[in-house]
PQR file with spaces between the fields and no chain letter, atoms N, CA, C, O and H, PARSE charges and radii, in Angstrom:
ATOM       1  N    UNK     1     -37.763   33.525  -68.648 -0.4000 1.5000
ATOM       2  CA   UNK     1     -36.283   34.038  -68.935 -0.0000 2.0000
ATOM       3  C    UNK     1     -35.964   34.402  -67.687  0.5500 1.7000
ATOM       4  O    UNK     1     -36.385   35.467  -67.234 -0.5500 1.4000
ATOM       5  N    UNK     2     -35.360   33.762  -67.129 -0.4000 1.5000
ATOM       6  CA   UNK     2     -34.202   35.339  -65.963 -0.0000 2.0000
ATOM       7  C    UNK     2     -33.225   36.166  -66.355  0.5500 1.7000
ATOM       8  O    UNK     2     -32.240   35.912  -67.048 -0.5500 1.4000
ATOM       9  H    UNK     2     -35.019   32.897  -67.497  0.4000 1.0000
ATOM      10  N    UNK     3     -33.608   37.308  -65.800 -0.4000 1.5000
ATOM      11  CA   UNK     3     -33.304   38.606  -66.299 -0.0000 2.0000
ATOM      12  C    UNK     3     -31.630   38.647  -65.792  0.5500 1.7000
ATOM      13  O    UNK     3     -31.208   38.488  -64.647 -0.5500 1.4000
ATOM      14  H    UNK     3     -34.408   37.514  -65.237  0.4000 1.0000
ATOM      15  N    UNK     4     -30.737   38.954  -67.222 -0.4000 1.5000
ATOM      16  CA   UNK     4     -29.119   39.375  -66.996 -0.0000 2.0000
ATOM      17  C    UNK     4     -28.271   39.417  -65.951  0.5500 1.7000
ATOM      18  O    UNK     4     -27.126   39.009  -65.758 -0.5500 1.4000
ATOM      19  H    UNK     4     -31.080   39.084  -68.152  0.4000 1.0000
ATOM      20  N    UNK     5     -29.671   40.427  -64.847 -0.4000 1.5000
ATOM      21  CA   UNK     5     -28.600   40.777  -63.394 -0.0000 2.0000
ATOM      22  C    UNK     5     -28.644   39.326  -62.592  0.5500 1.7000
ATOM      23  O    UNK     5     -27.700   38.783  -62.017 -0.5500 1.4000
ATOM      24  H    UNK     5     -30.601   40.759  -65.004  0.4000 1.0000
ATOM      25  N    UNK     6     -29.810   38.924  -62.697 -0.4000 1.5000
ATOM      26  CA   UNK     6     -29.753   37.815  -61.558 -0.0000 2.0000
ATOM      27  C    UNK     6     -28.674   36.523  -62.068  0.5500 1.7000
ATOM      28  O    UNK     6     -28.340   35.582  -61.348 -0.5500 1.4000
ATOM      29  H    UNK     6     -30.577   39.366  -63.164  0.4000 1.0000
ATOM      30  N    UNK     7     -28.372   36.678  -63.050 -0.4000 1.5000
ATOM      31  CA   UNK     7     -27.237   35.575  -64.044 -0.0000 2.0000
ATOM      32  C    UNK     7     -26.180   35.926  -63.579  0.5500 1.7000
ATOM      33  O    UNK     7     -25.702   35.046  -62.864 -0.5500 1.4000
ATOM      34  H    UNK     7     -28.644   37.442  -63.634  0.4000 1.0000
ATOM      35  N    UNK     8     -25.602   36.781  -63.646 -0.4000 1.5000
ATOM      36  CA   UNK     8     -24.276   37.587  -63.002 -0.0000 2.0000
ATOM      37  C    UNK     8     -23.923   37.743  -61.660  0.5500 1.7000
ATOM      38  O    UNK     8     -22.834   37.568  -61.113 -0.5500 1.4000
ATOM      39  H    UNK     8     -25.990   37.497  -64.227  0.4000 1.0000
ATOM      40  N    UNK     9     -25.249   38.178  -61.104 -0.4000 1.5000
ATOM      41  CA   UNK     9     -24.746   37.382  -59.273 -0.0000 2.0000
ATOM      42  C    UNK     9     -25.007   35.860  -59.379  0.5500 1.7000
ATOM      43  O    UNK     9     -24.395   35.266  -58.491 -0.5500 1.4000
ATOM      44  H    UNK     9     -26.134   38.320  -61.548  0.4000 1.0000
ATOM      45  N    UNK    10     -25.555   35.233  -59.996 -0.4000 1.5000
ATOM      46  CA   UNK    10     -25.586   34.060  -59.884 -0.0000 2.0000
ATOM      47  C    UNK    10     -23.641   33.423  -59.721  0.5500 1.7000
ATOM      48  O    UNK    10     -22.792   33.285  -58.840 -0.5500 1.4000
ATOM      49  H    UNK    10     -26.052   35.716  -60.718  0.4000 1.0000
ATOM      50  N    UNK    11     -23.797   33.218  -61.221 -0.4000 1.5000
ATOM      51  CA   UNK    11     -22.176   33.476  -61.102 -0.0000 2.0000
ATOM      52  C    UNK    11     -20.587   34.056  -60.853  0.5500 1.7000
ATOM      53  O    UNK    11     -19.407   33.820  -61.114 -0.5500 1.4000
ATOM      54  H    UNK    11     -24.487   33.330  -61.937  0.4000 1.0000
ATOM      55  N    UNK    12     -21.413   34.914  -60.204 -0.4000 1.5000
ATOM      56  CA   UNK    12     -20.434   36.076  -59.515 -0.0000 2.0000
ATOM      57  C    UNK    12     -20.575   34.818  -57.780  0.5500 1.7000
ATOM      58  O    UNK    12     -19.548   34.471  -57.198 -0.5500 1.4000
ATOM      59  H    UNK    12     -22.372   35.105  -59.992  0.4000 1.0000
ATOM      60  N    UNK    13     -21.225   34.612  -57.557 -0.4000 1.5000
ATOM      61  CA   UNK    13     -21.564   33.364  -55.810 -0.0000 2.0000
ATOM      62  C    UNK    13     -20.699   32.018  -56.532  0.5500 1.7000
ATOM      63  O    UNK    13     -19.943   31.289  -55.889 -0.5500 1.4000
ATOM      64  H    UNK    13     -22.060   34.894  -58.031  0.4000 1.0000
ATOM      65  N    UNK    14     -20.968   31.887  -57.874 -0.4000 1.5000
ATOM      66  CA   UNK    14     -20.332   30.675  -57.567 -0.0000 2.0000
ATOM      67  C    UNK    14     -18.574   30.731  -58.044  0.5500 1.7000
ATOM      68  O    UNK    14     -17.921   29.713  -58.273 -0.5500 1.4000
ATOM      69  H    UNK    14     -21.582   32.479  -58.396  0.4000 1.0000
ATOM      70  N    UNK    15     -18.221   31.637  -58.096 -0.4000 1.5000
ATOM      71  CA   UNK    15     -17.005   32.537  -57.668 -0.0000 2.0000
ATOM      72  C    UNK    15     -16.412   32.313  -56.564  0.5500 1.7000
ATOM      73  O    UNK    15     -15.448   31.769  -56.024 -0.5500 1.4000
ATOM      74  H    UNK    15     -18.752   32.464  -57.910  0.4000 1.0000
ATOM      75  N    UNK    16     -17.426   32.990  -56.405 -0.4000 1.5000
ATOM      76  CA   UNK    16     -16.332   33.579  -54.656 -0.0000 2.0000
ATOM      77  C    UNK    16     -16.758   32.381  -53.846  0.5500 1.7000
ATOM      78  O    UNK    16     -16.060   32.335  -52.833 -0.5500 1.4000
ATOM      79  H    UNK    16     -18.209   33.432  -56.844  0.4000 1.0000
ATOM      80  N    UNK    17     -17.720   31.289  -53.900 -0.4000 1.5000
ATOM      81  CA   UNK    17     -17.525   30.132  -53.289 -0.0000 2.0000
ATOM      82  C    UNK    17     -16.620   29.140  -53.877  0.5500 1.7000
ATOM      83  O    UNK    17     -16.244   28.194  -53.184 -0.5500 1.4000
ATOM      84  H    UNK    17     -18.287   31.327  -54.723  0.4000 1.0000
ATOM      85  N    UNK    18     -16.142   29.302  -55.394 -0.4000 1.5000
ATOM      86  CA   UNK    18     -15.332   28.163  -55.524 -0.0000 2.0000
ATOM      87  C    UNK    18     -13.424   28.774  -54.613  0.5500 1.7000
ATOM      88  O    UNK    18     -12.557   28.133  -54.018 -0.5500 1.4000
ATOM      89  H    UNK    18     -16.448   30.070  -55.957  0.4000 1.0000
ATOM      90  N    UNK    19     -13.552   30.076  -54.938 -0.4000 1.5000
ATOM      91  CA   UNK    19     -12.392   30.961  -54.707 -0.0000 2.0000
ATOM      92  C    UNK    19     -12.377   30.334  -53.056  0.5500 1.7000
ATOM      93  O    UNK    19     -11.313   30.438  -52.445 -0.5500 1.4000
ATOM      94  H    UNK    19     -14.256   30.596  -55.421  0.4000 1.0000
ATOM      95  N    UNK    20     -13.605   29.671  -52.337 -0.4000 1.5000
ATOM      96  CA   UNK    20     -13.341   29.353  -51.270 -0.0000 2.0000
ATOM      97  C    UNK    20     -13.415   28.470  -50.466  0.5500 1.7000
ATOM      98  O    UNK    20     -13.344   28.564  -49.241 -0.5500 1.4000
ATOM      99  H    UNK    20     -14.469   29.586  -52.833  0.4000 1.0000
ATOM     100  N    UNK    21     -13.589   27.398  -51.216 -0.4000 1.5000
ATOM     101  CA   UNK    21     -13.166   26.086  -51.374 -0.0000 2.0000
ATOM     102  C    UNK    21     -11.736   25.824  -52.064  0.5500 1.7000
ATOM     103  O    UNK    21     -11.090   24.916  -51.539 -0.5500 1.4000
ATOM     104  H    UNK    21     -13.647   27.322  -52.211  0.4000 1.0000
ATOM     105  N    UNK    22     -11.298   26.303  -52.868 -0.4000 1.5000
ATOM     106  CA   UNK    22     -10.037   25.786  -53.566 -0.0000 2.0000
ATOM     107  C    UNK    22      -9.189   27.055  -53.521  0.5500 1.7000
ATOM     108  O    UNK    22      -8.942   27.667  -54.560 -0.5500 1.4000
ATOM     109  H    UNK    22     -11.822   27.040  -53.294  0.4000 1.0000
ATOM     110  N    UNK    23      -8.603   27.580  -51.968 -0.4000 1.5000
ATOM     111  CA   UNK    23      -7.941   28.476  -52.293 -0.0000 2.0000
ATOM     112  C    UNK    23      -6.307   28.743  -52.648  0.5500 1.7000
ATOM     113  O    UNK    23      -5.620   29.758  -52.534 -0.5500 1.4000
ATOM     114  H    UNK    23      -8.804   27.083  -51.124  0.4000 1.0000
ATOM     115  N    UNK    24      -6.026   27.529  -53.078 -0.4000 1.5000
ATOM     116  CA   UNK    24      -4.735   27.414  -53.396 -0.0000 2.0000
ATOM     117  C    UNK    24      -4.663   27.133  -54.614  0.5500 1.7000
ATOM     118  O    UNK    24      -3.548   27.079  -55.134 -0.5500 1.4000
ATOM     119  H    UNK    24      -6.584   26.704  -53.171  0.4000 1.0000
ATOM     120  N    UNK    25      -5.840   26.882  -55.381 -0.4000 1.5000
ATOM     121  CA   UNK    25      -5.974   27.053  -56.818 -0.0000 2.0000
ATOM     122  C    UNK    25      -5.336   29.365  -57.081  0.5500 1.7000
ATOM     123  O    UNK    25      -4.656   29.664  -58.062 -0.5500 1.4000
ATOM     124  H    UNK    25      -6.745   26.925  -54.959  0.4000 1.0000
ATOM     125  N    UNK    26      -5.556   29.928  -56.550 -0.4000 1.5000
ATOM     126  CA   UNK    26      -5.548   30.777  -56.543 -0.0000 2.0000
ATOM     127  C    UNK    26      -3.956   31.086  -56.672  0.5500 1.7000
ATOM     128  O    UNK    26      -3.415   31.906  -57.413 -0.5500 1.4000
ATOM     129  H    UNK    26      -6.109   29.685  -55.753  0.4000 1.0000
ATOM     130  N    UNK    27      -3.326   30.138  -55.680 -0.4000 1.5000
ATOM     131  CA   UNK    27      -1.541   30.784  -55.029 -0.0000 2.0000
ATOM     132  C    UNK    27      -1.109   31.126  -56.018  0.5500 1.7000
ATOM     133  O    UNK    27      -1.539   30.626  -57.058 -0.5500 1.4000
ATOM     134  H    UNK    27      -3.766   29.471  -55.079  0.4000 1.0000
ATOM     135  N    UNK    28      -0.492   31.723  -56.033 -0.4000 1.5000
ATOM     136  CA   UNK    28       0.824   31.999  -56.839 -0.0000 2.0000
ATOM     137  C    UNK    28       2.597   31.741  -56.871  0.5500 1.7000
ATOM     138  O    UNK    28       3.371   32.299  -56.094 -0.5500 1.4000
ATOM     139  H    UNK    28      -0.143   32.129  -55.188  0.4000 1.0000
ATOM     140  N    UNK    29       2.888   31.037  -57.657 -0.4000 1.5000
ATOM     141  CA   UNK    29       3.977   30.305  -56.874 -0.0000 2.0000
ATOM     142  C    UNK    29       5.451   30.953  -58.222  0.5500 1.7000
ATOM     143  O    UNK    29       5.249   31.657  -59.211 -0.5500 1.4000
ATOM     144  H    UNK    29       2.259   30.584  -58.288  0.4000 1.0000
ATOM     145  N    UNK    30       6.551   30.492  -57.828 -0.4000 1.5000
ATOM     146  CA   UNK    30       7.647   31.764  -58.838 -0.0000 2.0000
ATOM     147  C    UNK    30       7.767   31.085  -59.765  0.5500 1.7000
ATOM     148  O    UNK    30       7.926   29.967  -59.276 -0.5500 1.4000
ATOM     149  H    UNK    30       6.715   29.920  -57.025  0.4000 1.0000
ATOM     150  N    UNK    31       7.816   30.951  -61.331 -0.4000 1.5000
ATOM     151  CA   UNK    31       8.326   29.870  -62.488 -0.0000 2.0000
ATOM     152  C    UNK    31       9.499   30.069  -63.031  0.5500 1.7000
ATOM     153  O    UNK    31      10.122   31.111  -62.827 -0.5500 1.4000
ATOM     154  H    UNK    31       7.687   31.860  -61.728  0.4000 1.0000
ATOM     155  N    UNK    32       9.825   29.369  -63.578 -0.4000 1.5000
ATOM     156  CA   UNK    32      11.167   28.743  -63.794 -0.0000 2.0000
ATOM     157  C    UNK    32      11.345   29.993  -65.186  0.5500 1.7000
ATOM     158  O    UNK    32      12.286   29.677  -65.915 -0.5500 1.4000
ATOM     159  H    UNK    32       9.319   28.522  -63.743  0.4000 1.0000
ATOM     160  N    UNK    33      10.865   30.856  -65.485 -0.4000 1.5000
ATOM     161  CA   UNK    33      10.908   31.174  -66.926 -0.0000 2.0000
ATOM     162  C    UNK    33      12.039   30.977  -68.000  0.5500 1.7000
ATOM     163  O    UNK    33      12.012   31.528  -69.101 -0.5500 1.4000
ATOM     164  H    UNK    33      10.101   31.112  -64.893  0.4000 1.0000
ATOM     165  N    UNK    34      12.971   30.192  -67.597 -0.4000 1.5000
ATOM     166  CA   UNK    34      14.205   30.117  -68.493 -0.0000 2.0000
ATOM     167  C    UNK    34      13.384   28.380  -69.404  0.5500 1.7000
ATOM     168  O    UNK    34      13.259   27.843  -70.505 -0.5500 1.4000
ATOM     169  H    UNK    34      12.994   29.745  -66.703  0.4000 1.0000
ATOM     170  N    UNK    35      13.053   28.196  -67.934 -0.4000 1.5000
ATOM     171  CA   UNK    35      12.456   26.692  -68.822 -0.0000 2.0000
ATOM     172  C    UNK    35      11.286   26.776  -70.101  0.5500 1.7000
ATOM     173  O    UNK    35      11.179   25.852  -70.908 -0.5500 1.4000
ATOM     174  H    UNK    35      13.155   28.631  -67.040  0.4000 1.0000
ATOM     175  N    UNK    36      10.674   27.663  -70.147 -0.4000 1.5000
ATOM     176  CA   UNK    36       9.684   28.306  -70.815 -0.0000 2.0000
ATOM     177  C    UNK    36      10.135   29.034  -71.950  0.5500 1.7000
ATOM     178  O    UNK    36       9.503   29.157  -73.000 -0.5500 1.4000
ATOM     179  H    UNK    36      10.761   28.414  -69.492  0.4000 1.0000
ATOM     180  N    UNK    37      11.522   29.626  -71.634 -0.4000 1.5000
ATOM     181  CA   UNK    37      11.704   30.367  -73.041 -0.0000 2.0000
ATOM     182  C    UNK    37      11.477   30.163  -74.154  0.5500 1.7000
ATOM     183  O    UNK    37      10.870   31.027  -74.787 -0.5500 1.4000
ATOM     184  H    UNK    37      12.035   29.526  -70.782  0.4000 1.0000
ATOM     185  N    UNK    38      12.043   28.470  -75.036 -0.4000 1.5000
ATOM     186  CA   UNK    38      11.639   28.509  -76.371 -0.0000 2.0000
ATOM     187  C    UNK    38       9.743   28.958  -76.548  0.5500 1.7000
ATOM     188  O    UNK    38       9.255   29.682  -77.416 -0.5500 1.4000
ATOM     189  H    UNK    38      12.536   27.768  -74.522  0.4000 1.0000
ATOM     190  N    UNK    39       9.119   28.347  -75.580 -0.4000 1.5000
ATOM     191  CA   UNK    39       7.931   28.693  -75.684 -0.0000 2.0000
ATOM     192  C    UNK    39       7.207   30.000  -76.109  0.5500 1.7000
ATOM     193  O    UNK    39       6.204   30.250  -76.778 -0.5500 1.4000
ATOM     194  H    UNK    39       9.515   27.759  -74.875  0.4000 1.0000
ATOM     195  N    UNK    40       8.566   31.061  -75.129 -0.4000 1.5000
ATOM     196  CA   UNK    40       7.771   32.348  -74.961 -0.0000 2.0000
ATOM     197  C    UNK    40       8.198   32.845  -76.626  0.5500 1.7000
ATOM     198  O    UNK    40       7.447   33.451  -77.390 -0.5500 1.4000
ATOM     199  H    UNK    40       9.380   30.857  -74.586  0.4000 1.0000
ATOM     200  N    UNK    41       9.512   32.429  -76.895 -0.4000 1.5000
ATOM     201  CA   UNK    41      10.264   32.331  -78.976 -0.0000 2.0000
ATOM     202  C    UNK    41       8.912   31.831  -79.050  0.5500 1.7000
ATOM     203  O    UNK    41       7.907   32.292  -78.508 -0.5500 1.4000
ATOM     204  H    UNK    41      10.122   31.936  -76.274  0.4000 1.0000
ATOM     205  N    UNK    42       8.988   31.180  -79.532 -0.4000 1.5000
ATOM     206  CA   UNK    42       7.504   31.144  -80.625 -0.0000 2.0000
ATOM     207  C    UNK    42       5.979   31.526  -80.583  0.5500 1.7000
ATOM     208  O    UNK    42       5.026   31.349  -81.343 -0.5500 1.4000
ATOM     209  H    UNK    42       9.804   30.806  -79.972  0.4000 1.0000
ATOM     210  N    UNK    43       6.211   32.267  -79.079 -0.4000 1.5000
ATOM     211  CA   UNK    43       4.961   32.925  -79.239 -0.0000 2.0000
ATOM     212  C    UNK    43       5.581   35.432  -79.561  0.5500 1.7000
ATOM     213  O    UNK    43       4.999   36.465  -79.232 -0.5500 1.4000
ATOM     214  H    UNK    43       6.985   32.411  -78.462  0.4000 1.0000
ATOM     215  N    UNK    44       6.851   35.172  -80.264 -0.4000 1.5000
ATOM     216  CA   UNK    44       7.125   36.425  -80.037 -0.0000 2.0000
ATOM     217  C    UNK    44       7.755   36.906  -79.068  0.5500 1.7000
ATOM     218  O    UNK    44       8.492   37.823  -79.431 -0.5500 1.4000
ATOM     219  H    UNK    44       7.324   34.332  -80.531  0.4000 1.0000
ATOM     220  N    UNK    45       7.787   36.714  -78.100 -0.4000 1.5000
ATOM     221  CA   UNK    45       8.287   37.189  -76.672 -0.0000 2.0000
ATOM     222  C    UNK    45       9.987   36.709  -76.349  0.5500 1.7000
ATOM     223  O    UNK    45      10.217   35.502  -76.419 -0.5500 1.4000
ATOM     224  H    UNK    45       7.188   35.970  -77.805  0.4000 1.0000
ATOM     225  N    UNK    46      10.726   37.310  -76.129 -0.4000 1.5000
ATOM     226  CA   UNK    46      11.960   37.117  -75.698 -0.0000 2.0000
ATOM     227  C    UNK    46      12.630   37.566  -74.521  0.5500 1.7000
ATOM     228  O    UNK    46      13.187   38.660  -74.428 -0.5500 1.4000
ATOM     229  H    UNK    46      10.539   38.290  -76.072  0.4000 1.0000
ATOM     230  N    UNK    47      12.581   36.907  -73.836 -0.4000 1.5000
ATOM     231  CA   UNK    47      13.092   37.563  -72.459 -0.0000 2.0000
ATOM     232  C    UNK    47      15.165   36.911  -72.288  0.5500 1.7000
ATOM     233  O    UNK    47      15.943   36.094  -72.781 -0.5500 1.4000
ATOM     234  H    UNK    47      12.128   36.019  -73.912  0.4000 1.0000
ATOM     235  N    UNK    48      15.116   37.832  -71.414 -0.4000 1.5000
ATOM     236  CA   UNK    48      16.581   38.194  -71.280 -0.0000 2.0000
ATOM     237  C    UNK    48      16.561   38.498  -69.548  0.5500 1.7000
ATOM     238  O    UNK    48      15.753   39.238  -68.986 -0.5500 1.4000
ATOM     239  H    UNK    48      14.484   38.496  -71.014  0.4000 1.0000
ATOM     240  N    UNK    49      17.905   37.558  -68.741 -0.4000 1.5000
ATOM     241  CA   UNK    49      17.948   38.356  -67.527 -0.0000 2.0000
ATOM     242  C    UNK    49      18.927   39.322  -66.995  0.5500 1.7000
ATOM     243  O    UNK    49      19.757   38.644  -66.390 -0.5500 1.4000
ATOM     244  H    UNK    49      18.561   36.958  -69.198  0.4000 1.0000
ATOM     245  N    UNK    50      19.230   40.521  -66.923 -0.4000 1.5000
ATOM     246  CA   UNK    50      19.355   41.952  -67.023 -0.0000 2.0000
ATOM     247  C    UNK    50      20.152   42.349  -65.264  0.5500 1.7000
ATOM     248  O    UNK    50      20.266   43.402  -64.637 -0.5500 1.4000
ATOM     249  H    UNK    50      18.556   41.072  -67.415  0.4000 1.0000
ATOM     250  N    UNK    51      20.552   40.953  -64.982 -0.4000 1.5000
ATOM     251  CA   UNK    51      21.212   41.249  -63.169 -0.0000 2.0000
ATOM     252  C    UNK    51      22.595   41.761  -63.264  0.5500 1.7000
ATOM     253  O    UNK    51      23.169   42.277  -62.305 -0.5500 1.4000
ATOM     254  H    UNK    51      20.459   40.097  -65.492  0.4000 1.0000
ATOM     255  N    UNK    52      23.215   41.585  -64.644 -0.4000 1.5000
ATOM     256  CA   UNK    52      24.353   41.760  -64.708 -0.0000 2.0000
ATOM     257  C    UNK    52      25.178   43.044  -64.337  0.5500 1.7000
ATOM     258  O    UNK    52      24.598   44.130  -64.331 -0.5500 1.4000
ATOM     259  H    UNK    52      22.748   41.166  -65.423  0.4000 1.0000
ATOM     260  N    UNK    53      26.098   42.983  -64.124 -0.4000 1.5000
ATOM     261  CA   UNK    53      27.224   44.468  -63.840 -0.0000 2.0000
ATOM     262  C    UNK    53      26.406   45.898  -64.727  0.5500 1.7000
ATOM     263  O    UNK    53      25.907   45.760  -65.844 -0.5500 1.4000
ATOM     264  H    UNK    53      26.569   42.101  -64.129  0.4000 1.0000
ATOM     265  N    UNK    54      26.408   46.340  -64.470 -0.4000 1.5000
ATOM     266  CA   UNK    54      25.992   47.811  -65.138 -0.0000 2.0000
ATOM     267  C    UNK    54      24.399   47.737  -65.819  0.5500 1.7000
ATOM     268  O    UNK    54      23.907   48.566  -66.584 -0.5500 1.4000
ATOM     269  H    UNK    54      26.814   46.452  -63.562  0.4000 1.0000
ATOM     270  N    UNK    55      23.854   46.664  -65.370 -0.4000 1.5000
ATOM     271  CA   UNK    55      22.848   45.888  -65.770 -0.0000 2.0000
ATOM     272  C    UNK    55      22.427   44.907  -67.405  0.5500 1.7000
ATOM     273  O    UNK    55      21.434   44.751  -68.116 -0.5500 1.4000
ATOM     274  H    UNK    55      24.254   45.991  -64.748  0.4000 1.0000
ATOM     275  N    UNK    56      23.957   44.413  -67.380 -0.4000 1.5000
ATOM     276  CA   UNK    56      24.279   44.060  -68.584 -0.0000 2.0000
ATOM     277  C    UNK    56      23.320   42.787  -68.585  0.5500 1.7000
ATOM     278  O    UNK    56      22.867   42.385  -67.513 -0.5500 1.4000
ATOM     279  H    UNK    56      24.764   44.540  -66.802  0.4000 1.0000
ATOM     280  N    UNK    57      22.926   41.979  -70.112 -0.4000 1.5000
ATOM     281  CA   UNK    57      22.001   41.018  -70.097 -0.0000 2.0000
ATOM     282  C    UNK    57      22.422   40.139  -70.401  0.5500 1.7000
ATOM     283  O    UNK    57      23.473   40.287  -71.026 -0.5500 1.4000
ATOM     284  H    UNK    57      23.294   42.306  -70.982  0.4000 1.0000
ATOM     285  N    UNK    58      21.890   38.537  -70.172 -0.4000 1.5000
ATOM     286  CA   UNK    58      21.954   37.650  -70.911 -0.0000 2.0000
ATOM     287  C    UNK    58      21.061   36.802  -70.727  0.5500 1.7000
ATOM     288  O    UNK    58      20.430   36.503  -69.713 -0.5500 1.4000
ATOM     289  H    UNK    58      21.036   38.417  -69.665  0.4000 1.0000
ATOM     290  N    UNK    59      21.010   36.123  -72.568 -0.4000 1.5000
ATOM     291  CA   UNK    59      19.725   34.841  -72.421 -0.0000 2.0000
ATOM     292  C    UNK    59      19.407   33.984  -71.493  0.5500 1.7000
ATOM     293  O    UNK    59      18.315   33.688  -71.010 -0.5500 1.4000
ATOM     294  H    UNK    59      21.522   36.366  -73.392  0.4000 1.0000
ATOM     295  N    UNK    60      20.681   33.540  -71.249 -0.4000 1.5000
ATOM     296  CA   UNK    60      20.693   32.205  -70.429 -0.0000 2.0000
ATOM     297  C    UNK    60      20.995   32.841  -68.809  0.5500 1.7000
ATOM     298  O    UNK    60      21.675   33.734  -68.303 -0.5500 1.4000
ATOM     299  H    UNK    60      21.568   33.781  -71.642  0.4000 1.0000
ATOM     300  N    UNK    61      19.782   31.494  -68.255 -0.4000 1.5000
ATOM     301  CA   UNK    61      20.644   31.545  -66.727 -0.0000 2.0000
ATOM     302  C    UNK    61      20.073   31.396  -65.870  0.5500 1.7000
ATOM     303  O    UNK    61      18.951   31.900  -65.904 -0.5500 1.4000
ATOM     304  H    UNK    61      19.230   30.768  -68.666  0.4000 1.0000
ATOM     305  N    UNK    62      20.505   30.575  -64.502 -0.4000 1.5000
ATOM     306  CA   UNK    62      19.937   29.481  -63.454 -0.0000 2.0000
ATOM     307  C    UNK    62      19.929   30.039  -62.431  0.5500 1.7000
ATOM     308  O    UNK    62      20.741   30.733  -61.819 -0.5500 1.4000
ATOM     309  H    UNK    62      21.417   30.166  -64.475  0.4000 1.0000
ATOM     310  N    UNK    63      18.482   29.539  -62.185 -0.4000 1.5000
ATOM     311  CA   UNK    63      17.285   29.882  -61.338 -0.0000 2.0000
ATOM     312  C    UNK    63      16.438   31.115  -61.295  0.5500 1.7000
ATOM     313  O    UNK    63      16.012   31.778  -62.241 -0.5500 1.4000
ATOM     314  H    UNK    63      17.822   28.975  -62.681  0.4000 1.0000
ATOM     315  N    UNK    64      16.350   31.210  -60.596 -0.4000 1.5000
ATOM     316  CA   UNK    64      15.135   33.115  -60.649 -0.0000 2.0000
ATOM     317  C    UNK    64      16.344   34.397  -60.828  0.5500 1.7000
ATOM     318  O    UNK    64      17.489   34.694  -60.486 -0.5500 1.4000
ATOM     319  H    UNK    64      16.696   30.671  -59.827  0.4000 1.0000
ATOM     320  N    UNK    65      15.441   34.779  -61.443 -0.4000 1.5000
ATOM     321  CA   UNK    65      16.409   36.600  -62.123 -0.0000 2.0000
ATOM     322  C    UNK    65      15.468   37.924  -61.489  0.5500 1.7000
ATOM     323  O    UNK    65      14.317   38.276  -61.750 -0.5500 1.4000
ATOM     324  H    UNK    65      14.511   34.537  -61.721  0.4000 1.0000
ATOM     325  N    UNK    66      16.234   38.337  -60.785 -0.4000 1.5000
ATOM     326  CA   UNK    66      15.379   39.599  -60.140 -0.0000 2.0000
ATOM     327  C    UNK    66      15.323   40.840  -61.027  0.5500 1.7000
ATOM     328  O    UNK    66      15.077   41.966  -60.595 -0.5500 1.4000
ATOM     329  H    UNK    66      17.169   38.050  -60.574  0.4000 1.0000
ATOM     330  N    UNK    67      15.557   40.557  -62.236 -0.4000 1.5000
ATOM     331  CA   UNK    67      15.514   41.890  -63.508 -0.0000 2.0000
ATOM     332  C    UNK    67      15.419   41.107  -65.182  0.5500 1.7000
ATOM     333  O    UNK    67      16.162   41.212  -66.158 -0.5500 1.4000
ATOM     334  H    UNK    67      15.757   39.642  -62.587  0.4000 1.0000
ATOM     335  N    UNK    68      13.851   40.125  -64.895 -0.4000 1.5000
ATOM     336  CA   UNK    68      13.804   39.484  -65.712 -0.0000 2.0000
ATOM     337  C    UNK    68      12.898   40.483  -66.924  0.5500 1.7000
ATOM     338  O    UNK    68      11.932   41.191  -66.639 -0.5500 1.4000
ATOM     339  H    UNK    68      13.248   40.040  -64.103  0.4000 1.0000
ATOM     340  N    UNK    69      13.531   40.307  -68.390 -0.4000 1.5000
ATOM     341  CA   UNK    69      12.794   41.310  -68.925 -0.0000 2.0000
ATOM     342  C    UNK    69      12.684   40.555  -70.477  0.5500 1.7000
ATOM     343  O    UNK    69      13.407   39.856  -71.187 -0.5500 1.4000
ATOM     344  H    UNK    69      14.316   39.732  -68.622  0.4000 1.0000
ATOM     345  N    UNK    70      10.762   41.394  -70.553 -0.4000 1.5000
ATOM     346  CA   UNK    70      10.654   40.109  -72.125 -0.0000 2.0000
ATOM     347  C    UNK    70       9.630   41.447  -72.078  0.5500 1.7000
ATOM     348  O    UNK    70       8.864   42.053  -71.328 -0.5500 1.4000
ATOM     349  H    UNK    70      10.175   41.962  -69.976  0.4000 1.0000
ATOM     350  N    UNK    71      10.271   41.451  -73.639 -0.4000 1.5000
ATOM     351  CA   UNK    71       9.657   41.861  -74.814 -0.0000 2.0000
ATOM     352  C    UNK    71       9.202   41.544  -75.943  0.5500 1.7000
ATOM     353  O    UNK    71       9.539   40.363  -76.027 -0.5500 1.4000
ATOM     354  H    UNK    71      10.893   40.958  -74.248  0.4000 1.0000
ATOM     355  N    UNK    72       8.692   41.786  -76.822 -0.4000 1.5000
ATOM     356  CA   UNK    72       8.549   40.980  -78.122 -0.0000 2.0000
ATOM     357  C    UNK    72       9.068   41.235  -79.230  0.5500 1.7000
ATOM     358  O    UNK    72       8.475   42.007  -79.983 -0.5500 1.4000
ATOM     359  H    UNK    72       8.418   42.746  -76.753  0.4000 1.0000
ATOM     360  N    UNK    73       9.820   40.882  -79.465 -0.4000 1.5000
ATOM     361  CA   UNK    73      10.535   40.108  -79.920 -0.0000 2.0000
ATOM     362  C    UNK    73      11.311   41.421  -81.214  0.5500 1.7000
ATOM     363  O    UNK    73      12.523   41.370  -81.425 -0.5500 1.4000
ATOM     364  H    UNK    73      10.302   40.255  -78.853  0.4000 1.0000
ATOM     365  N    UNK    74      10.402   42.511  -81.960 -0.4000 1.5000
ATOM     366  CA   UNK    74      10.792   42.926  -82.521 -0.0000 2.0000
ATOM     367  C    UNK    74      10.677   44.438  -82.099  0.5500 1.7000
ATOM     368  O    UNK    74      10.457   45.370  -82.873 -0.5500 1.4000
ATOM     369  H    UNK    74       9.418   42.553  -81.789  0.4000 1.0000
ATOM     370  N    UNK    75      10.809   44.496  -81.143 -0.4000 1.5000
ATOM     371  CA   UNK    75      11.816   45.859  -79.996 -0.0000 2.0000
ATOM     372  C    UNK    75      13.636   44.879  -79.425  0.5500 1.7000
ATOM     373  O    UNK    75      14.498   45.641  -78.989 -0.5500 1.4000
ATOM     374  H    UNK    75      10.988   43.740  -80.514  0.4000 1.0000
ATOM     375  N    UNK    76      13.880   43.853  -79.470 -0.4000 1.5000
ATOM     376  CA   UNK    76      15.147   43.884  -79.638 -0.0000 2.0000
ATOM     377  C    UNK    76      15.979   44.393  -79.939  0.5500 1.7000
ATOM     378  O    UNK    76      17.088   43.862  -79.867 -0.5500 1.4000
ATOM     379  H    UNK    76      13.179   43.234  -79.824  0.4000 1.0000
């Protein structure tokens, strides 16, 4: 039986190798949350863009939103 510590080190080694072999898999890109808002709603999360005058929020927007606010539906 292989000691648990060796298994942990082996798993860590494979993770490090995978990150260096496929660095693009770890890159982040901006996501269009408006496109996924219906999916979030089914999970109980409501998103709105609050970049209007005086912090005014709206539930639909075009492009990116610098002040996106997503909260569980109970807190809206």
